[in-house]
N, C-alpha and C positions, 0 to 999 in steps of 0.2 A: 677360339683361344686369343686371348688377347696378346702384344708382343710384349716382353721386358726387358728393360733396357739396363744393364747391368755395367756400373761404374768402377771397376777393380784396378788390380793391380798393387793393392797397399797393403797387405802385400799379395804375391801371387798365392801363395799358400792358403790364404784363407779366402782368396776366389776361387779356388778349385772347389772349396768345399762349400762354397756357393752354387756353384755350378753343378755339382753333383746334387745336393740338397734338393735343389730345385727338380732336375729331373727326376729322381728317383720319386720325389711327391706327385708327379704329373703319371708317370707311370703305374703307380700306386693307385692313385685314383681313375684313371680313364683306361687301363689295362693296356694290353697287347704290345704294340712297339711304339707305342704314343711318349713323346718327349717335347719340353716346353719350347716354345717359338719365343728366341730371343736374342738378343745382341750383347756382344761386350766389348767395351771399352777399357782395356787395359792398359795404364799408365805406368810411364818407366816411375819407378818407386825413389828412386834415390834423389831427384829434384824436390819430390815433396816432402822426405826426410829433412833436407835440407831448408826449406821452409818452415817445418815444423820445429826445428833445432834454433832457427834463427827468430821465431816468432814472427814470420812474416804470413799471418793467417789471411790475409786481404790478397795476397800474392796468391795465394793456394785456395782461396776461394774463385779469385778470377779462371786460374787455372783447371777447376774442375766443373767450373759454370760452364767453360769454352766446350769441356769434353761432354759434358750432359746435353748442350746443344744440338751436339753431334748426334748423341743416340738419337734424341727427338726428330732429328732432322731423316735420319737412316729408317724411321718407324716406330720406334720403341713408342708405346702407349704408356708406359710409366717410367719410373727411375728408381733404382734401388742402386744404392751407394753403400760397396762390399766390404766396409769398414767403419767400425764405431767412431773412433777416432775423428774421423774427417767428417762426420757431422758437425762437428763444431764450426764449420764453415756451412750450414746446411742451408740457411737463409738466403746464401748470396746462389745457391744451386737451385733452389724451389724458383727464386725470382727471376731465374734465366730461362725456365722452361714454362712449357704450357700444358703441361701434361701431369698425373699427380705424382707426387714425391712421397714414397713410403719410407717412413720416419723411424730408425730402429727402435728410439726411445719410446713413441706411443705407442707402439705394439707390445714392448716388452711391458710396458706399464698394465697394460689391459691384461696381460697373463697372470703379472703378478696380483693385479685385484681381484681375479677370477679365483685366484688360489689363496684367497684372503692372508696375502704377505705384504706387510706395509712398511719394514725396516731391513732391506737387505742391504748386504755388503755387497759393494761395488768391485770388483777385480779387473783391472784395465792398464791402459798404457797413463803412466804419469800424467800426460794430457789430459785425457777423460777424467781422471781423476781429481785433478788440480785446477782445471781452467772453469770448474763451476757451471758450465752447459749444462754437463747429465743432470745434475743434481736440480738444477733451475727447473728444466723442462719435467723431471720426474715429480716436482711437487706440484707442479699442476694437475697430477692424477692423485694429489694425496699423498706420495709417497715420500718418506724421508731417506735418503740414500744417506749409507756409512761408507769411510773408507779408512784402510788402514795409518797407522802411523807413518812420518816420512820415511824411515827406515826399511819399513815393509812395502812401501809404494815403491821406490825406488829398486826393492827385490825383485816384486812384479813386473815393473818395467823392465830391468835387464834382462828377465827370462822371455819376455814378450820378442823384444826387439833382438837380442844377441844370440836366441835359440829359437824361437818357436819360427820367427821370420825367416832363419834361415833353414828350416826344415829339421830342428834339432829337438827332438822330445827325449829329455833325459829325468830318470827316476828320481835324482836326487832332489831336482826341479819342482817335480810334482811332489816328495814328499815336505817340502818347504812352503809350497802352496797349502797345502790340505791342511800343514800347521797353522799358517796363516789362519785360515777359515776356522779351525777351531778354538784360537784366540778372540778372534770376532763373535764368533756362538757366545764364549764365555762373557763376552761385553755386551751383548744385549742384541746382536741380529738376528733374525728371525729368518733370512733367506739368503742366497748368493748368487748375483748376477754374474753370470761368464760374458762380461762387459769388452770383451775385444775379440775379434772375429778368431784369431788364433788359440785363446785359451782351451776352447774345446778340442784341441789337437792332445793337450796333455791331463785334462780333467775331465772326467766324467758326471755330468750335473747330478747323475743319480749314487753316487758314490763318495761324497763329501760331506763333512760334520753336518753341514745345512742343506735343505732343500734348494738344489740347482738349477737357475732358468738360462738354459744357453742362447742367449740373443740371436746370434747367427743363425740356428734352427729357427727359432720364432718370426724372424724377418724373412727369413727363406720362405716359410709357411705364409706368411701374408702375401709375398708375391704371390704364390700360387693360387692362394685364394682370389687376388686381384685377376690372374690371368685366365681364371676359368668361372670367373663371375660370381664368385663368392663374397660375404662380407669381410672386409679387412679388419679385422681386431686384435 
């Protein structure tokens, strides 16, 4: 089994999901009391949030690159960033390490293509929806990502940051997100990307008006494939 390096803490709620999903998948595949061989560096989220709000993405990239180097030095054989938003600085992290970097957008795109979906709605933080990095990388795979209008992007962002990152899962917010997905379906979206690691806390990918793809679950599965020697796709 190869050792997984998890770069988490952004938020720790979502990092806990990665830890559980990866270990459950290893136990399911290997049986008995098997669990994943992994390391986690859980950073303090507040400085990262400050960098996000101030647009200091280069600083954020250096901060996470240093953490990734620490994971590699400690024996990690791949790097998994347990947050979608901070894949905005993925190039800085990839350049800092010599081990494989498992990119959440690439593995999610492969799953969408396998299902014949080409025009997904992206539900994520406003940074992920508005900075363009997600759409650009998906376009490499022939997938056209759509996002909600500005008011609904703000709604989704606030639910993620103000509620889910604090461990609050509210029915009224779930209803609002489901309505948002229904509107996107009416406007031509053919699927839904749960594009923030916390979104799976409030939405069931099989229980929305569009077929859902939980990028956290997909990313965690790719990490297990890597660890157990399977093809990462």
